[in-house]
C-alpha positions in Angstrom: 128.7 5.6 143.8 125.7 7.0 145.7 123.2 8.7 143.3 123.1 12.0 145.3 126.9 12.4 145.1 126.9 11.7 141.4 124.1 14.2 141.0 125.7 16.9 143.0 129.1 16.5 141.2 127.3 16.6 137.8 125.5 19.8 138.6 128.8 21.3 139.8 130.6 20.4 136.6 127.7 21.7 134.4 128.0 25.0 136.2 131.8 25.0 135.7 131.4 24.2 131.9 128.7 26.8 131.3 130.7 29.4 133.2 133.9 28.7 131.3 132.1 28.6 127.9 130.4 31.9 128.6 133.6 33.5 129.8 135.6 32.4 126.8 133.0 33.6 124.3 132.6 36.9 126.1 136.3 37.5 126.2 136.7 36.3 122.6 134.0 38.6 121.2 134.7 41.3 123.9 131.0 41.7 124.5 129.0 41.1 127.7 126.0 39.8 125.7 127.7 36.9 124.1 126.7 33.4 125.3 125.7 30.0 123.9 122.1 31.1 124.3 122.2 34.5 122.6 124.3 33.1 119.7 121.8 30.3 119.0 124.1 27.4 120.0 121.5 26.2 122.6 118.9 26.0 119.8 121.3 24.1 117.5 122.0 21.5 120.2 118.3 21.0 120.9 117.5 20.8 117.2 120.2 18.2 116.7 118.8 16.0 119.5 115.3 16.3 118.2 116.4 15.2 114.7 118.5 12.3 116.2 115.5 11.2 118.3 113.1 11.3 115.4 115.4 9.4 113.1 116.0 6.8 115.7 112.2 6.3 116.2 111.7 6.1 112.4 114.2 3.3 112.1 113.3 1.7 115.5 116.8 2.1 116.9 117.6 1.9 120.6 120.1 4.5 121.5 121.7 6.0 124.6 122.8 9.5 125.3 126.4 8.5 124.6 125.5 7.8 120.9 123.9 11.3 120.5 127.0 12.8 122.0 129.5 10.7 119.9 127.7 11.3 116.6 127.0 14.9 117.3 130.4 15.9 118.6 132.3 16.0 115.2 129.5 18.1 113.8 129.7 20.6 116.6 133.5 20.7 116.5 133.2 21.6 112.8 130.6 24.2 113.8 133.0 25.7 116.4 135.8 25.8 113.9 133.7 27.6 111.2 131.8 30.0 113.6 134.6 32.6 114.0 134.3 33.8 110.4 131.0 35.4 111.4 132.8 37.7 113.9 135.1 39.7 111.7 133.6 43.0 112.7 132.0 44.3 115.9 129.5 46.2 113.8 127.9 42.8 112.9 127.7 41.5 116.4 124.3 43.0 117.3 122.9 41.4 114.2 124.3 38.0 115.1 122.8 38.3 118.6 119.4 39.0 117.1 119.8 36.1 114.7 120.8 33.8 117.6 117.9 34.8 119.8 115.5 34.5 116.8 116.8 31.1 116.0 116.2 30.0 119.6 112.6 31.2 119.3 112.3 29.3 116.0 113.6 26.1 117.6 111.1 26.6 120.5 108.3 26.7 118.0 109.6 23.6 116.3 109.9 21.9 119.7 106.3 22.6 120.6 105.0 21.5 117.2 107.2 18.4 117.3 105.8 17.6 120.8 102.2 18.0 119.7 102.7 15.6 116.7 104.5 13.0 118.8 101.7 13.1 121.4 99.1 12.9 118.7 100.6 9.7 117.4 101.3 8.4 120.9 105.1 8.4 120.5 107.7 9.0 123.2 109.0 12.6 123.3 111.9 14.0 125.3 109.9 16.7 127.1 112.5 17.2 129.8 115.0 18.4 127.1 113.6 22.0 127.2 114.4 22.7 130.9 117.5 21.2 132.4 117.5 18.8 135.3 119.8 16.3 137.0 117.3 13.6 137.8 118.9 11.1 135.4 122.5 11.8 136.4 124.6 8.6 136.1 128.2 7.4 136.4 128.6 7.4 132.6 127.4 11.0 132.3 129.7 12.0 135.1 132.6 10.4 133.3 131.7 12.4 130.1 131.6 15.6 132.1 134.9 15.0 133.9 136.6 14.1 130.7 135.3 17.1 128.9 136.3 19.5 131.7 139.9 18.0 131.9 140.3 18.5 128.1 139.1 22.1 128.4 141.4 22.8 131.3 144.3 21.4 129.3 143.3 23.5 126.3 143.0 26.7 128.4 146.5 26.1 129.8 147.8 25.5 126.3 146.2 28.7 125.0 146.6 30.7 128.2 149.4 32.9 126.8 147.3 33.7 123.8 144.3 34.5 126.0 146.4 36.7 128.1 147.7 38.6 125.1 144.2 38.9 123.6 142.7 40.1 126.8 145.1 43.1 126.9 144.1 44.1 123.4 143.8 42.3 120.1 146.0 44.8 118.2 148.8 44.4 120.8 148.3 40.6 120.7 148.8 40.6 116.9 151.9 42.6 117.3 153.2 39.9 119.7 152.5 37.1 117.3 149.0 36.1 118.5 147.4 33.6 116.2 143.9 35.0 116.5 142.2 32.5 114.2 143.5 29.5 116.1 142.5 31.1 119.4 139.0 31.8 118.1 138.6 28.3 116.8 139.5 26.9 120.3 137.0 29.2 122.0 134.1 28.3 119.8 134.9 24.6 119.7 134.8 24.7 123.6 131.5 26.6 123.6 129.9 24.4 120.9 131.0 21.0 122.5 130.3 22.1 126.1 126.7 23.2 125.1 126.1 20.0 123.2 127.2 17.8 126.1 125.2 19.7 128.8 122.0 19.7 126.7 122.6 16.1 125.6 122.9 14.8 129.1 120.6 17.1 131.2 118.7 19.5 128.9 118.9 23.3 128.4 120.0 25.8 131.0 119.4 28.9 129.0 121.3 32.1 129.7 123.6 30.6 132.4 126.5 31.0 130.0 125.6 34.7 129.9 124.9 35.3 133.6 127.6 33.2 135.2 130.6 35.1 133.8 128.9 38.4 134.7 128.1 37.2 138.2 131.7 36.0 138.7 133.2 39.1 137.2 131.3 41.4 139.6 131.1 39.2 142.7 133.5 36.4 143.1 136.9 37.9 142.2 138.8 41.0 141.2 137.2 42.6 138.2 138.5 41.4 134.8 141.1 39.1 136.3 141.8 36.5 133.6 142.7 33.7 136.0 139.6 34.2 138.1 137.5 34.6 134.9 138.5 31.1 133.7 139.3 29.1 136.8 138.2 30.6 140.1 134.8 32.1 138.9 133.6 28.8 137.4 134.2 27.0 140.6 132.0 29.4 142.6 129.4 29.3 139.8 129.4 25.5 139.8 128.8 25.5 143.6 125.9 27.9 143.1 124.2 25.6 140.5 124.9 22.6 142.8 123.2 24.5 145.7 120.1 25.4 143.6 119.8 21.8 142.4 120.1 20.5 146.0 117.2 22.8 147.0 115.1 21.4 144.1 116.0 17.8 145.1 115.3 18.2 148.8 112.2 20.4 148.5 109.7 18.7 146.0 106.3 20.3 145.5 103.6 17.7 146.1 106.0 15.0 145.2 107.2 16.6 142.0 110.6 18.1 141.5 110.9 21.6 139.9 113.5 21.4 137.1 116.5 23.4 138.1 116.8 24.6 134.5 113.4 26.3 134.8 114.6 28.3 137.7 117.9 29.4 136.3 116.4 30.1 132.9 114.0 32.5 134.5 116.7 34.2 136.4 118.9 34.4 133.3 116.1 35.9 131.2 115.4 38.6 133.8 119.2 39.3 134.0 119.4 39.7 130.2 116.4 42.1 130.2 118.1 44.2 132.9 121.4 44.3 131.0 119.7 45.3 127.8 117.4 47.8 129.4 120.1 49.6 131.4 122.3 49.8 128.3 125.3 48.8 130.4 128.2 51.0 129.7 130.6 48.1 130.0 129.0 46.0 127.3 132.3 45.8 125.6 134.8 43.8 127.8 138.4 44.9 128.1 139.9 42.3 130.4 143.0 42.8 132.4 145.4 39.8 132.6 147.3 39.0 135.7 150.8 40.3 135.8 
């Protein structure tokens, strides 16, 4: 398959995955500030890849991205299944947000120190990990993305009734027999695994999981429509990321390509500042399911 086609489809699927992960976690926590970035899952994924890369160099092991994904996926599934226990009260949510953002800053400091040490000892270091890009998109990475998206779509269809009940209101959902623990485990497993796969294959796209659901919720479809939140919105967001990546690909600066992750991270950070500064009155989400 032509490289450009693979790259464009990969960027589209990454946009879809990040949008779905952000929507699920915002609906699950009922808070507009929830995302893989603000909860520290981005930082955990980067830290895992740094550890795996360092161990591989110490033992002189040749590895591919598929190995980092296959070995890390069970750990992140376990992380996703255990994460909901930290969300038993909305009063603790602001503290968790601060912990997540602080952890990301901590990982950023470790990343810089790690890079300095590797350069000092003339060792290879995955510099491109910090800002996402699609320069190394391949058929194997496309297969991984497609397989993951199909599994997530199947899972969302399976849990759609539970999501629909929960979106109306958690108390009403419990009265109708909603298994909240099982639903939360599904949501956080999707978020953890999606984040690991995206960062593992292409690097970090910080704050996209935060901005994309908000953008879709306000722009692409009827406000708080559950079907649009999880299916239609991610399609539009994937097309947006694909368009930005195409601009980076066709418009290099002095022969160098600007990482698309650098652009979207800047936009996402500004969006987060605006949301926090304005004290948005709808920071708590009350979604309306389709009738």
